[in-house]
N, C-alpha and C positions, 0 to 999 in steps of 0.2 A: 432417513427420508429428508427431503428437501421441502421446506416450508415455503409459503407465499412470501414471507420475508426475505428469506434465503434468496428466492428467485429475483426479487427487486434488487437486492444487493448485487447479485451477479449480473444483472441487466446493467445496473449503473455502472459498474466496472468495465464490461464489455464495451459499453458507450464511450467511456473514458478512453479505453485503449483505440477505439475506432477514431475518436477526435484526433489522436495522435498519429493517425495514418496507418494503422495496423488493419489488415484485411479482416472480415467478419470472423472468419474461423479461427484466425490467430488470434484476435481480440477476445474471443470467448474462451479460448484455451487459457491465454494469459490470466483472463478474470477469474478463472477457476482455480489456477496455481495460486494466485495471491488470495482469494478468499478461503480456500481449504487450508492453505498454510496458516492463515490467522485463526481459523476455527481450531486448527491442530494445537496452536499456541495455549489457547484458552482449555481445551479438553485435557491437555497433558499437564497443565498447571505449571506451565514454564514461567519463572520469574526472572526477568533481568531488569538491571537498573536503565533508565533513559540512556545514560551515557554509554552504556554497553551496546544498546540497539542502535543508538546514533552512529556508533564507531563502525558499523555494518552497512550504513545507509547508501553509501557510494557503490557498494559491491552489491546490495540487493537491486539497486536501481539498473545497474549494468546487467545483472542476471535477467531481470524481469522486462527490460526493455531493448536491451541490446545497445543501450547508449549510456555514456557517461553524462551526469548532470554537470551543468556549469556552475562555477563559484557562486554565481548570483542565484541559480535556483537552489543551492544548498543553503544559502543565506535566508531565502524567503521561506524554506521549508522549516528549518530551525527556528526562526521567528514564529511561524505558526504554531510549532510544537510547544514553544514557551508560553504563547497566549493561551493554548487549549489546555496546558497543565497547570496554569495559574489558576487560583480559586476564584480570582476577580476578573479573569480574562485578559489580564495584561502586566 
């Protein structure tokens, strides 16, 4: 059963894909793939190091968006993750 919180998350992901110029239907499907994939990680108790997951980031982005990220986008993403992972935000 999908809860109201799940619906809000799916809506946010859908809007993100629409902002990146995906048509409404495709944006919704891509959002569902991203969200349910992440839920599956939690449900199955999959444990990976950040290094392992980051090793797949380019391929994940290509699979989910059909586009390769630029070097600048990857640097920005990795910097964001370091800030989020830091107990003091930096």
